[in-house]
N, C-alpha and C positions, 0 to 999 in steps of 0.2 A: 504493500500499499505505499503513495508516495505522498510523502508529511506535505504538507500544504503550510508552502512561506508564505511570512509576512510582510512581504516587498522586496523589488528591487533595488540593493544600493549601490550608485555607481561612484567607486573609493576613484580620488584620481589624488597619487600620493606617489613621487619619485623613490622614497627610500622604502627597502626590500624588507626591512624589518618593522615599520611602520605598517606598511601593508601586511603582512602573515597578522601579525597582532592582531589589527582592526576587522581582514578579513576573519580571521578563525573565530574570534567572538561574537560577530555579527552572522558569520554560519549558523552558531550555536545557539544563538536568540530564534532562528528559524529565517535571514534572509538569505537572499540569493544576492552576491556579489561580484560586480564586475568592476575588473581593474583596469587603469589609465596610470601611462607612468609620468606625464607629462602635459603640458595644459591644450595644446593641438588635439592629442588622441582622445583628453577627456570632452573638448566639445566636440570631437566627431561624434565619440558615444551617446554623450549625450544624445546628440541629434538624431540617432541610428536605432538607440533601445529606450529612448526615452524612460529613461529609471524613476523611479518611485521619490527618490532623494540623491542627492550630491553630497561625499563629502570631499571637501578642496582643501588640498593642503593649497597655501598660499606659495612659498617658494621653491615654484615647480619648472622644469627647463621649457623652452620656445615663447608657450603664450606662459605669465605668471599666473597665479589663483586669480587676481585682483582683475586682471584683465577679462581670464576665462569668464570669470561671473559675469563681467559685464556684457557680455557675449549672449549667454545663454539666457540673462535675465532679458539681451531688447529681440529676442526672437522667438516669435509667437509661438512655436511648437515648445520653445524652453521653459522659459518664462514661468509659468508656476509650478516648474519645478521645486520644491525647498532645495537650499544651496548654506550648509555647514561650512565655514572656513574652519578647518584647523589648520594653527599657525603657530610657530616659537613665536612669535613676533608677540609679546600682551602685553604691548603698551596700552594707555587707553585710545591713542589716537588711532592702534591701529583696530583696536573694536569700534570706532566709529566709520573708518574707512570701508570696515565690513560690512556694515550697515549701509554707507554712501556707496558700494558700487552693486548692494540687493541682497546682501548675504540674508540669510533666512535667522542662521545660530553662529555660534561663535565658540573657538574650544581651542582653549591657548597650550602647547605642547610643551614639554610632556604630557601628555593625556591617559590619563587611566582608563584602560579598557573599557570600563561598567560603565564611565561617564559617558563614554562614546554612543553606546548602546543607549544610558538615558535620552542623552540628546536624540538619537534615531527616535524612540519611542515616544520622545514629544511630539514628533511630527507622524510618525506613523504606527503610533500603538493602536491599541484595540479603540479607542475613542473613535478614531478614525471611519474606523467599518460600519459604525453606526451612520455617519453621515453620506456612505456610499450609496 
């Protein structure tokens, strides 16, 4: 019997260790995780897959997370996807910038994996199913 998934999360993260940790815990909690290693792939995959949520590292190659978020929020096809910024930049100005470019959530790294799950659940948890 196939396990029901809670949703599809696109993880845009260039650090392999971080991808492994976040993917493992999200899969454990029932999410399908797609991975992109840079902003260009993240934007392309978001447009192709239209995931339920995007975890966006900010310091990523080719197109940084700020720019990738702006591109996705300006695109009608992807504008409604919640985007959570994952960043080692933990200054108040970074949180403000995340809001300015359209991020729906913000997590400072290093981030406890369960905190990542809690933030994803805030957008995709059981309450969302009632709205559907």
